A tleap script that builds the chain and sets N, CA, C and O, in Angstrom:
source leaprc.protein.ff14SB
mol = sequence {
  NMET VAL LYS ILE ASN ILE SER ILE GLU GLY
  GLU ASN ILE THR GLU ILE VAL ASP GLU LEU
  LEU HIE VAL GLY ILE ASP LEU LEU LYS SER
  ASN ARG LYS GLU ILE ARG GLU ALA LEU LYS
  ILE LEU ALA ASP GLU ALA PHE GLU VAL LEU
  GLU GLU LYS LYS THR LEU GLU ARG GLY ALA
  GLN LEU TYR ARG LYS ILE ASN GLN GLU ILE
  ASN TRP THR TYR LYS ARG VAL LYS CGLU
}
set mol.1.N position { 0.834 -1.199 -0.064 }
set mol.1.CA position { 0.061 0.035 0.034 }
set mol.1.C position { 0.917 1.350 -0.181 }
set mol.1.O position { 2.084 1.297 0.207 }
set mol.2.N position { 0.542 2.321 -0.658 }
set mol.2.CA position { 1.077 3.517 -1.008 }
set mol.2.C position { 0.348 4.589 -0.051 }
set mol.2.O position { -0.859 4.810 0.046 }
set mol.3.N position { 1.394 5.176 0.609 }
set mol.3.CA position { 0.626 6.505 1.337 }
set mol.3.C position { 1.103 7.600 0.661 }
set mol.3.O position { 2.270 7.615 0.269 }
set mol.4.N position { 0.246 8.653 0.447 }
set mol.4.CA position { 0.818 9.921 -0.089 }
set mol.4.C position { 0.260 10.869 0.822 }
set mol.4.O position { -0.889 10.768 1.250 }
set mol.5.N position { 1.144 11.898 1.164 }
set mol.5.CA position { 0.851 13.037 2.018 }
set mol.5.C position { 1.067 14.197 1.134 }
set mol.5.O position { 2.162 14.358 0.596 }
set mol.6.N position { -0.076 15.152 0.921 }
set mol.6.CA position { 0.030 16.337 0.089 }
set mol.6.C position { -0.242 17.571 0.750 }
set mol.6.O position { -1.362 17.863 1.168 }
set mol.7.N position { 0.820 18.340 0.858 }
set mol.7.CA position { 0.746 19.730 1.352 }
set mol.7.C position { 0.805 20.687 0.454 }
set mol.7.O position { 1.715 20.592 -0.370 }
set mol.8.N position { -0.132 21.862 0.360 }
set mol.8.CA position { -0.067 22.719 -0.388 }
set mol.8.C position { 0.254 23.903 0.172 }
set mol.8.O position { -0.461 24.362 1.062 }
set mol.9.N position { 1.396 24.579 -0.280 }
set mol.9.CA position { 1.623 26.064 0.400 }
set mol.9.C position { 2.008 26.736 -0.745 }
set mol.9.O position { 2.522 26.172 -1.711 }
set mol.10.N position { 1.764 27.996 -0.669 }
set mol.10.CA position { 2.263 29.030 -1.688 }
set mol.10.C position { 1.562 30.432 -1.704 }
set mol.10.O position { 0.538 30.501 -1.024 }
set mol.11.N position { 1.913 31.441 -2.305 }
set mol.11.CA position { 1.372 32.500 -1.961 }
set mol.11.C position { 0.250 32.845 -3.166 }
set mol.11.O position { -0.572 33.757 -3.085 }
set mol.12.N position { 0.388 31.945 -4.269 }
set mol.12.CA position { -0.622 32.224 -5.384 }
set mol.12.C position { -0.833 30.824 -5.984 }
set mol.12.O position { -0.160 29.871 -5.592 }
set mol.13.N position { -1.783 30.705 -6.948 }
set mol.13.CA position { -1.944 29.593 -7.667 }
set mol.13.C position { -0.936 29.151 -8.683 }
set mol.13.O position { -0.920 27.979 -9.059 }
set mol.14.N position { -0.006 30.135 -9.189 }
set mol.14.CA position { 0.973 29.987 -9.812 }
set mol.14.C position { 1.994 29.127 -9.378 }
set mol.14.O position { 2.425 28.151 -9.992 }
set mol.15.N position { 2.392 29.587 -8.178 }
set mol.15.CA position { 3.390 28.838 -7.449 }
set mol.15.C position { 2.845 27.458 -7.213 }
set mol.15.O position { 3.601 26.505 -7.403 }
set mol.16.N position { 1.645 27.260 -6.830 }
set mol.16.CA position { 1.429 25.919 -6.548 }
set mol.16.C position { 1.180 24.925 -7.720 }
set mol.16.O position { 1.266 23.713 -7.520 }
set mol.17.N position { 0.855 25.460 -9.003 }
set mol.17.CA position { 0.904 24.786 -10.172 }
set mol.17.C position { 2.210 24.373 -10.638 }
set mol.17.O position { 2.479 23.282 -11.142 }
set mol.18.N position { 3.031 25.378 -10.418 }
set mol.18.CA position { 4.395 25.358 -10.920 }
set mol.18.C position { 5.351 24.107 -10.046 }
set mol.18.O position { 6.125 23.304 -10.569 }
set mol.19.N position { 5.038 24.232 -8.660 }
set mol.19.CA position { 5.687 23.187 -7.793 }
set mol.19.C position { 4.926 21.915 -8.150 }
set mol.19.O position { 5.629 20.906 -8.178 }
set mol.20.N position { 3.634 21.756 -8.428 }
set mol.20.CA position { 3.215 20.424 -8.741 }
set mol.20.C position { 3.811 19.913 -10.307 }
set mol.20.O position { 3.997 18.724 -10.564 }
set mol.21.N position { 4.025 20.842 -11.123 }
set mol.21.CA position { 4.608 20.282 -12.263 }
set mol.21.C position { 5.838 19.977 -12.198 }
set mol.21.O position { 6.380 19.306 -13.076 }
set mol.22.N position { 6.505 20.458 -11.068 }
set mol.22.CA position { 8.139 20.050 -10.866 }
set mol.22.C position { 8.057 18.535 -10.177 }
set mol.22.O position { 8.831 17.623 -10.468 }
set mol.23.N position { 7.210 18.460 -9.419 }
set mol.23.CA position { 7.064 17.129 -8.625 }
set mol.23.C position { 6.609 16.118 -9.698 }
set mol.23.O position { 7.078 14.981 -9.642 }
set mol.24.N position { 5.756 16.431 -10.644 }
set mol.24.CA position { 5.274 15.496 -11.424 }
set mol.24.C position { 6.352 15.118 -12.425 }
set mol.24.O position { 6.539 13.933 -12.703 }
set mol.25.N position { 7.029 16.044 -12.944 }
set mol.25.CA position { 8.248 15.715 -13.807 }
set mol.25.C position { 9.203 14.718 -13.140 }
set mol.25.O position { 9.700 13.714 -13.651 }
set mol.26.N position { 9.351 15.163 -11.976 }
set mol.26.CA position { 10.539 14.391 -11.043 }
set mol.26.C position { 9.954 13.051 -10.844 }
set mol.26.O position { 10.766 12.135 -10.712 }
set mol.27.N position { 8.674 12.758 -10.796 }
set mol.27.CA position { 8.264 11.385 -10.674 }
set mol.27.C position { 8.246 10.704 -11.958 }
set mol.27.O position { 8.336 9.476 -11.953 }
set mol.28.N position { 8.144 11.319 -13.035 }
set mol.28.CA position { 8.270 10.652 -14.387 }
set mol.28.C position { 9.692 10.361 -14.563 }
set mol.28.O position { 9.991 9.186 -14.779 }
set mol.29.N position { 10.546 11.174 -14.511 }
set mol.29.CA position { 12.038 10.742 -14.435 }
set mol.29.C position { 12.277 9.754 -13.720 }
set mol.29.O position { 12.845 8.817 -14.281 }
set mol.30.N position { 11.956 9.624 -12.350 }
set mol.30.CA position { 12.307 8.447 -11.557 }
set mol.30.C position { 11.603 7.067 -11.632 }
set mol.30.O position { 11.861 6.076 -10.950 }
set mol.31.N position { 10.740 7.193 -12.519 }
set mol.31.CA position { 9.982 6.001 -12.838 }
set mol.31.C position { 9.934 5.539 -14.392 }
set mol.31.O position { 9.023 4.910 -14.930 }
set mol.32.N position { 10.840 5.889 -14.837 }
set mol.32.CA position { 10.990 5.610 -16.384 }
set mol.32.C position { 10.605 4.421 -16.944 }
set mol.32.O position { 9.925 4.307 -17.964 }
set mol.33.N position { 11.161 3.306 -16.090 }
set mol.33.CA position { 10.888 1.875 -16.482 }
set mol.33.C position { 9.590 1.471 -16.497 }
set mol.33.O position { 9.185 0.738 -17.399 }
set mol.34.N position { 8.814 1.888 -15.534 }
set mol.34.CA position { 7.465 1.662 -15.267 }
set mol.34.C position { 6.415 2.325 -16.435 }
set mol.34.O position { 5.453 1.809 -17.005 }
set mol.35.N position { 7.020 3.715 -16.553 }
set mol.35.CA position { 6.286 4.512 -17.519 }
set mol.35.C position { 6.401 3.759 -18.775 }
set mol.35.O position { 5.326 3.475 -19.303 }
set mol.36.N position { 7.537 3.354 -19.399 }
set mol.36.CA position { 7.833 2.640 -20.588 }
set mol.36.C position { 7.079 1.474 -20.740 }
set mol.36.O position { 6.641 1.208 -21.859 }
set mol.37.N position { 6.820 0.609 -19.628 }
set mol.37.CA position { 6.126 -0.691 -19.710 }
set mol.37.C position { 4.588 -0.273 -19.973 }
set mol.37.O position { 3.859 -0.838 -20.788 }
set mol.38.N position { 4.198 0.861 -19.109 }
set mol.38.CA position { 2.666 1.046 -19.357 }
set mol.38.C position { 2.518 1.598 -20.739 }
set mol.38.O position { 1.461 1.353 -21.320 }
set mol.39.N position { 3.501 2.362 -21.389 }
set mol.39.CA position { 3.379 2.867 -22.657 }
set mol.39.C position { 3.201 1.706 -23.759 }
set mol.39.O position { 2.431 1.750 -24.718 }
set mol.40.N position { 4.086 0.645 -23.416 }
set mol.40.CA position { 4.074 -0.588 -24.291 }
set mol.40.C position { 2.719 -1.237 -24.244 }
set mol.40.O position { 2.183 -1.658 -25.269 }
set mol.41.N position { 2.221 -1.311 -23.173 }
set mol.41.CA position { 0.752 -1.917 -22.977 }
set mol.41.C position { -0.209 -1.311 -23.790 }
set mol.41.O position { -0.808 -1.902 -24.689 }
set mol.42.N position { -0.381 0.010 -23.447 }
set mol.42.CA position { -1.144 0.937 -24.217 }
set mol.42.C position { -1.066 0.912 -25.831 }
set mol.42.O position { -2.066 0.944 -26.548 }
set mol.43.N position { 0.173 0.855 -26.266 }
set mol.43.CA position { 0.451 0.607 -27.463 }
set mol.43.C position { -0.132 -0.532 -28.308 }
set mol.43.O position { -0.631 -0.527 -29.433 }
set mol.44.N position { 0.100 -1.567 -27.365 }
set mol.44.CA position { -0.266 -3.078 -27.910 }
set mol.44.C position { -1.854 -3.042 -27.966 }
set mol.44.O position { -2.462 -3.594 -28.884 }
set mol.45.N position { -2.543 -2.312 -26.861 }
set mol.45.CA position { -4.047 -2.263 -27.149 }
set mol.45.C position { -4.422 -1.505 -28.093 }
set mol.45.O position { -5.408 -1.852 -28.744 }
set mol.46.N position { -3.713 -0.231 -28.426 }
set mol.46.CA position { -4.098 0.652 -29.647 }
set mol.46.C position { -4.058 -0.224 -30.901 }
set mol.46.O position { -5.064 -0.332 -31.602 }
set mol.47.N position { -2.923 -0.846 -31.195 }
set mol.47.CA position { -2.933 -1.618 -32.268 }
set mol.47.C position { -4.048 -2.781 -32.434 }
set mol.47.O position { -4.485 -3.102 -33.539 }
set mol.48.N position { -4.435 -3.337 -31.300 }
set mol.48.CA position { -5.579 -4.273 -31.300 }
set mol.48.C position { -6.704 -3.642 -31.734 }
set mol.48.O position { -7.398 -4.269 -32.534 }
set mol.49.N position { -7.118 -2.362 -31.344 }
set mol.49.CA position { -8.089 -1.645 -31.638 }
set mol.49.C position { -8.112 -1.127 -33.045 }
set mol.49.O position { -9.194 -1.120 -33.632 }
set mol.50.N position { -6.941 -0.655 -33.699 }
set mol.50.CA position { -6.937 -0.308 -34.890 }
set mol.50.C position { -7.111 -1.484 -35.973 }
set mol.50.O position { -7.442 -1.232 -37.131 }
set mol.51.N position { -6.855 -2.829 -35.496 }
set mol.51.CA position { -6.822 -3.890 -36.323 }
set mol.51.C position { -8.474 -4.391 -36.368 }
set mol.51.O position { -8.877 -5.157 -37.243 }
set mol.52.N position { -9.256 -3.906 -35.418 }
set mol.52.CA position { -10.739 -4.149 -35.498 }
set mol.52.C position { -11.431 -3.921 -36.990 }
set mol.52.O position { -11.074 -2.961 -37.673 }
set mol.53.N position { -12.290 -4.714 -37.392 }
set mol.53.CA position { -12.822 -4.509 -38.762 }
set mol.53.C position { -13.525 -3.206 -38.585 }
set mol.53.O position { -13.067 -2.420 -39.414 }
set mol.54.N position { -14.415 -2.667 -37.875 }
set mol.54.CA position { -15.096 -1.606 -37.807 }
set mol.54.C position { -14.110 -0.337 -37.882 }
set mol.54.O position { -14.409 0.687 -38.497 }
set mol.55.N position { -12.958 -0.510 -37.220 }
set mol.55.CA position { -11.967 0.599 -37.163 }
set mol.55.C position { -11.296 0.582 -38.706 }
set mol.55.O position { -11.121 1.652 -39.288 }
set mol.56.N position { -10.979 -0.532 -39.252 }
set mol.56.CA position { -10.381 -0.522 -40.355 }
set mol.56.C position { -11.414 -0.055 -41.463 }
set mol.56.O position { -10.925 0.648 -42.347 }
set mol.57.N position { -12.554 -0.292 -41.538 }
set mol.57.CA position { -13.376 0.138 -42.293 }
set mol.57.C position { -13.530 1.638 -42.416 }
set mol.57.O position { -13.606 2.221 -43.498 }
set mol.58.N position { -13.574 2.261 -41.147 }
set mol.58.CA position { -13.575 3.605 -40.893 }
set mol.58.C position { -12.261 4.468 -41.759 }
set mol.58.O position { -12.259 5.444 -42.509 }
set mol.59.N position { -11.188 3.551 -41.222 }
set mol.59.CA position { -9.925 4.222 -41.724 }
set mol.59.C position { -9.853 4.156 -43.525 }
set mol.59.O position { -9.261 4.972 -44.232 }
set mol.60.N position { -10.498 3.155 -43.916 }
set mol.60.CA position { -10.587 3.173 -45.395 }
set mol.60.C position { -11.437 4.135 -46.050 }
set mol.60.O position { -11.114 4.651 -47.120 }
set mol.61.N position { -12.757 4.454 -45.307 }
set mol.61.CA position { -13.559 5.379 -45.782 }
set mol.61.C position { -12.717 6.959 -45.659 }
set mol.61.O position { -12.782 7.840 -46.516 }
set mol.62.N position { -12.109 7.016 -44.654 }
set mol.62.CA position { -11.230 8.463 -44.555 }
set mol.62.C position { -10.299 8.445 -45.431 }
set mol.62.O position { -10.105 9.484 -46.062 }
set mol.63.N position { -9.522 7.335 -45.690 }
set mol.63.CA position { -8.430 7.385 -46.663 }
set mol.63.C position { -8.987 7.751 -48.118 }
set mol.63.O position { -8.337 8.504 -48.844 }
set mol.64.N position { -10.329 7.147 -48.569 }
set mol.64.CA position { -10.762 7.492 -49.784 }
set mol.64.C position { -11.310 9.058 -49.839 }
set mol.64.O position { -11.172 9.748 -50.849 }
set mol.65.N position { -11.890 9.488 -48.739 }
set mol.65.CA position { -12.231 10.952 -48.678 }
set mol.65.C position { -11.009 11.668 -49.111 }
set mol.65.O position { -10.975 12.407 -50.094 }
set mol.66.N position { -9.952 11.399 -48.288 }
set mol.66.CA position { -8.810 12.532 -48.547 }
set mol.66.C position { -8.268 12.204 -49.909 }
set mol.66.O position { -7.816 13.126 -50.586 }
set mol.67.N position { -8.271 10.892 -50.405 }
set mol.67.CA position { -7.888 10.795 -51.652 }
set mol.67.C position { -8.565 11.672 -52.667 }
set mol.67.O position { -7.971 12.428 -53.436 }
set mol.68.N position { -9.683 11.524 -52.605 }
set mol.68.CA position { -10.808 12.140 -53.499 }
set mol.68.C position { -10.696 13.893 -53.408 }
set mol.68.O position { -10.864 14.718 -54.307 }
set mol.69.N position { -10.421 14.051 -52.264 }
set mol.69.CA position { -10.197 15.721 -51.972 }
set mol.69.C position { -8.909 16.115 -52.599 }
set mol.69.O position { -8.737 17.151 -53.242 }
set mol.70.N position { -8.015 15.197 -52.354 }
set mol.70.CA position { -6.583 15.564 -52.977 }
set mol.70.C position { -6.767 15.721 -54.573 }
set mol.70.O position { -6.358 16.708 -55.184 }
set mol.71.N position { -7.447 14.605 -55.193 }
set mol.71.CA position { -7.434 14.553 -56.539 }
set mol.71.C position { -8.410 15.702 -57.094 }
set mol.71.O position { -8.137 16.282 -58.146 }
set mol.72.N position { -9.546 16.005 -56.354 }
set mol.72.CA position { -10.255 17.123 -56.953 }
set mol.72.C position { -9.545 18.444 -56.753 }
set mol.72.O position { -9.758 19.310 -57.601 }
set mol.73.N position { -8.843 18.678 -55.886 }
set mol.73.CA position { -8.190 19.957 -55.405 }
set mol.73.C position { -6.878 20.066 -56.739 }
set mol.73.O position { -6.754 21.140 -57.328 }
set mol.74.N position { -6.209 19.184 -57.011 }
set mol.74.CA position { -5.090 18.964 -57.944 }
set mol.74.C position { -5.798 19.092 -59.307 }
set mol.74.O position { -5.155 19.675 -60.180 }
set mol.75.N position { -6.943 18.666 -59.599 }
set mol.75.CA position { -7.662 18.764 -60.922 }
set mol.75.C position { -8.033 20.467 -61.057 }
set mol.75.O position { -7.826 21.198 -62.026 }
set mol.76.N position { -8.574 20.765 -59.900 }
set mol.76.CA position { -9.075 22.168 -60.081 }
set mol.76.C position { -7.939 23.143 -60.154 }
set mol.76.O position { -8.062 24.218 -60.740 }
set mol.77.N position { -6.855 22.777 -59.570 }
set mol.77.CA position { -5.624 23.896 -59.691 }
set mol.77.C position { -4.869 23.597 -61.068 }
set mol.77.O position { -4.064 24.408 -61.527 }
set mol.78.N position { -5.146 22.492 -61.648 }
set mol.78.CA position { -4.475 22.112 -62.835 }
set mol.78.C position { -5.080 22.757 -63.947 }
set mol.78.O position { -4.380 23.005 -64.929 }
set mol.79.N position { -6.315 23.072 -63.930 }
set mol.79.CA position { -7.375 23.597 -64.880 }
set mol.79.C position { -7.088 25.224 -65.072 }
set mol.79.O position { -7.814 25.897 -65.804 }
savepdb mol mol.pdb
quit
């Protein structure tokens, strides 16, 4: 179990946010291995989602729309 004690001190909100940002950055720096592992898990999940049939179909539709727009724009500029 992890116990976290938080004490907020500062003259204004800017100082508080700045200090929280520094603490967060220090936590990220000191836990690189764990963060890397979490990112790998998220990436694997993202690839699985991207490989789903519905997602692939939507991607294909988007690709066709982009391709049509590029061709239409190129044709219009060429004329």
